[in-house]
C-alpha positions as CSV (number, residue, x, y, z in Angstrom):
1,M,12.5,-31.7,-82.8
2,P,10.3,-29.1,-81.4
3,F,10.4,-28.6,-77.6
4,Q,7.4,-30.2,-75.9
5,L,6.5,-29.3,-72.4
6,T,5.2,-32.3,-70.6
7,A,3.2,-32.4,-67.4
8,N,6.3,-33.3,-65.4
9,G,8.1,-30.3,-66.8
10,V,5.2,-28.0,-65.9
11,Y,5.2,-29.2,-62.4
12,A,9.0,-28.8,-62.2
13,A,8.8,-25.2,-63.6
14,L,6.0,-24.3,-61.1
15,G,8.0,-25.8,-58.3
16,I,11.1,-23.8,-59.3
17,I,9.0,-20.6,-59.5
18,M,7.1,-21.2,-56.2
19,L,10.1,-22.5,-54.2
20,P,11.4,-19.0,-53.3
21,A,7.9,-17.9,-52.4
22,L,7.4,-20.9,-50.2
23,L,10.8,-20.4,-48.5
24,F,10.0,-16.8,-47.9
25,I,6.6,-17.7,-46.4
26,A,8.3,-20.4,-44.2
27,W,10.9,-17.9,-43.1
28,E,8.4,-15.2,-42.1
29,W,6.3,-17.8,-40.3
30,A,9.3,-19.0,-38.3
31,D,10.3,-15.4,-37.6
32,W,6.8,-14.6,-36.3
33,R,6.7,-17.8,-34.3
34,N,10.0,-17.0,-32.6
35,D,8.9,-13.6,-31.5
36,L,7.4,-13.7,-28.1
37,Y,5.4,-11.1,-26.2
38,K,4.9,-11.5,-22.5
39,L,2.7,-9.6,-20.1
40,T,3.3,-10.2,-16.4
41,E,1.8,-8.5,-13.4
42,T,4.6,-5.9,-13.2
43,E,6.2,-5.6,-16.7
44,I,5.9,-6.3,-20.4
45,I,8.6,-8.3,-22.3
46,D,9.3,-8.1,-26.0
47,I,11.5,-10.9,-27.4
48,E,12.4,-10.9,-31.1
49,S,14.4,-13.8,-32.4
50,L,15.3,-14.8,-36.0
51,P,15.2,-18.5,-37.0
52,F,18.3,-20.6,-36.3
53,G,19.3,-18.2,-33.6
54,L,20.7,-15.6,-36.0
55,R,19.5,-12.8,-33.8
56,Y,18.0,-12.4,-30.3
57,R,16.8,-9.2,-28.7
58,E,14.8,-8.8,-25.5
59,N,13.3,-5.6,-24.2
60,R,11.6,-5.1,-20.8
61,A,9.5,-2.3,-19.4
62,E,7.8,-1.8,-16.1
63,L,4.0,-1.3,-16.4
64,P,3.9,1.9,-14.2
65,K,6.3,3.6,-16.7
66,I,3.9,3.0,-19.7
67,Q,2.6,6.4,-21.0
68,D,0.5,5.4,-24.0
69,I,-1.0,2.3,-25.7
70,K,-2.1,2.3,-29.3
71,T,-3.4,-0.4,-31.7
72,T,-3.1,-0.4,-35.5
73,R,-4.4,-2.5,-38.3
74,P,-2.2,-1.6,-41.3
75,R,-4.1,-3.7,-43.9
76,F,-7.6,-4.6,-44.7
77,V,-6.8,-8.3,-44.1
78,N,-5.8,-7.3,-40.5
79,T,-9.2,-5.8,-40.0
80,L,-10.9,-8.7,-41.6
81,L,-9.1,-11.3,-39.5
82,N,-9.0,-9.1,-36.3
83,F,-5.2,-9.0,-35.8
84,G,-2.8,-6.1,-35.8
85,N,0.0,-4.3,-33.9
86,V,0.1,-3.0,-30.4
87,E,2.4,0.0,-29.8
88,V,3.4,0.8,-26.2
89,R,5.3,4.0,-25.4
90,V,7.4,3.9,-22.3
91,A,8.9,6.8,-20.4
92,G,12.5,7.3,-21.2
93,N,12.4,5.2,-24.4
94,A,12.5,6.9,-27.8
95,E,11.4,3.8,-29.6
96,P,8.1,2.3,-28.6
97,F,7.5,-1.4,-27.9
98,T,5.6,-2.9,-30.8
99,F,3.8,-6.2,-30.7
100,H,3.5,-7.3,-34.3
101,S,0.5,-9.2,-35.7
102,V,-1.2,-10.2,-32.4
103,G,-4.7,-11.5,-32.4
104,R,-7.4,-9.2,-31.0
105,P,-5.1,-6.2,-30.4
106,H,-7.8,-4.2,-28.6
107,L,-8.1,-6.9,-25.9
108,V,-4.4,-6.9,-25.5
109,A,-4.3,-3.1,-25.0
110,D,-7.2,-3.3,-22.6
111,E,-5.4,-6.0,-20.6
112,I,-2.3,-3.9,-20.3
113,S,-4.3,-0.8,-19.2
114,E,-6.2,-2.9,-16.6
115,R,-3.0,-4.3,-15.1
116,I,-1.5,-0.7,-14.9
117,E,-4.6,0.4,-12.9
118,I,-4.3,-2.6,-10.6
119,L,-0.7,-1.6,-9.8
120,K,-1.7,2.0,-9.1
121,V,-4.4,0.8,-6.7
122,R,-1.9,-1.5,-4.9
123,A,0.7,1.3,-4.7
124,A,-2.0,3.6,-3.2
125,E,-2.9,1.0,-0.6
126,R,0.7,0.4,0.3
127,A,1.2,4.2,0.8
128,A,-1.9,4.4,3.0
129,R,-0.8,1.5,5.1
130,E,2.7,3.1,5.5
131,Q,1.2,6.4,6.5
132,T,-1.1,4.7,9.1
133,R,1.9,2.8,10.5
134,Q,3.9,6.0,10.8
135,I,1.0,7.7,12.7
136,V,0.7,4.8,15.1
137,D,4.4,4.7,15.7
138,A,4.4,8.4,16.4
139,I,1.5,8.1,18.9
140,V,3.2,5.2,20.7
141,A,6.5,7.1,20.9
142,Y,4.7,10.2,22.3
143,H,2.9,8.1,24.9
144,R,6.2,6.4,26.0
145,L,7.9,9.8,26.3
146,A,5.0,11.3,28.4
147,V,5.1,8.3,30.8
148,T,8.9,8.6,31.1
149,E,8.7,12.3,31.9
150,R,5.9,11.8,34.5
151,Y,7.9,9.2,36.4
152,Q,11.0,11.3,36.2
153,N,9.2,14.2,37.9
154,V,7.9,12.2,40.9
155,P,10.2,12.8,44.0
156,P,11.7,9.9,45.9
157,P,9.8,8.6,49.0
158,S,12.3,10.1,51.5
159,T,11.9,13.6,50.0
160,A,8.1,13.3,50.0
161,A,8.1,12.4,53.7
162,S,10.3,15.4,54.6
163,L,7.8,17.7,52.9
164,Q,4.9,16.8,55.1
165,P,4.0,19.5,57.7
166,N,4.5,18.9,61.4
167,L,1.0,18.5,62.8
168,P,0.3,18.6,66.6
169,A,-0.2,15.3,68.3
170,P,-3.8,14.6,69.0
171,S,-5.1,14.7,72.7
172,E,-5.0,11.4,74.6
173,N,-8.5,12.1,76.0
174,P,-10.5,14.3,73.6
175,A,-13.7,13.7,75.5
176,S,-12.4,15.3,78.7
177,S,-12.2,18.7,77.2
178,L,-15.8,18.6,76.2
179,T,-17.1,17.7,79.7
180,P,-18.5,20.6,81.7
181,A,-16.6,21.3,85.0
182,D,-18.2,19.9,88.1
183,N,-19.4,22.2,90.9
184,S,-18.1,22.0,94.4
185,D,-21.0,19.8,95.5
186,G,-20.6,17.4,92.6
187,V,-24.0,18.3,91.2
188,A,-24.5,20.5,88.1
189,P,-26.9,23.4,88.7
190,S,-30.3,22.9,87.3
191,R,-32.4,25.3,85.2
192,Q,-34.9,25.8,88.0
193,T,-32.3,26.9,90.5
194,T,-30.9,29.4,88.1
195,E,-34.2,30.9,87.4
196,R,-35.0,31.2,91.1
197,D,-31.9,33.1,91.7
198,G,-32.8,35.6,89.0
199,E,-30.3,34.5,86.4
200,F,-31.5,33.2,83.1
201,P,-29.1,31.4,80.9
202,P,-29.3,32.3,77.3
203,E,-31.6,30.1,75.2
């Protein structure tokens, strides 16, 4: 009896042939889903995990240590669907961080660069505030030292009193020394009497 391939047999054969392909696609999808890429305000995190917990690896890098960011689209379909890889090179690491198959890779790279610039600006602001604080502290310390030295150089009250010169006591009746002496008759000589006697007082 010749072998006859029925419709059910065709479906079964196709299922057997496509099953490995479907399993491979499901595995790759689960692997891609388990991989996690995080971008925080201070660092990037690359988590790679296989399905069923067969492997787990986590890498972290601080944003200020990033030296280069590059995006790649290895295939035409990546360019068509606008997804690709983002490679991040970090100082001290020989192997770069690679974010595989992320959507809009250029936007991801721009976001990383923007956060790096924000951290640089914040670091510069902190350095400026610290420098200002140090200058203010130095001025305050100098002022306190100057005030302390000034008060240390002031003599005590007893010493200051002993250094005052001994001045003569004032006269009890200063007006008496300025009053002209009375004559014997008790009357001061007039100008007319002096002129008549031939004596002229100086003008």
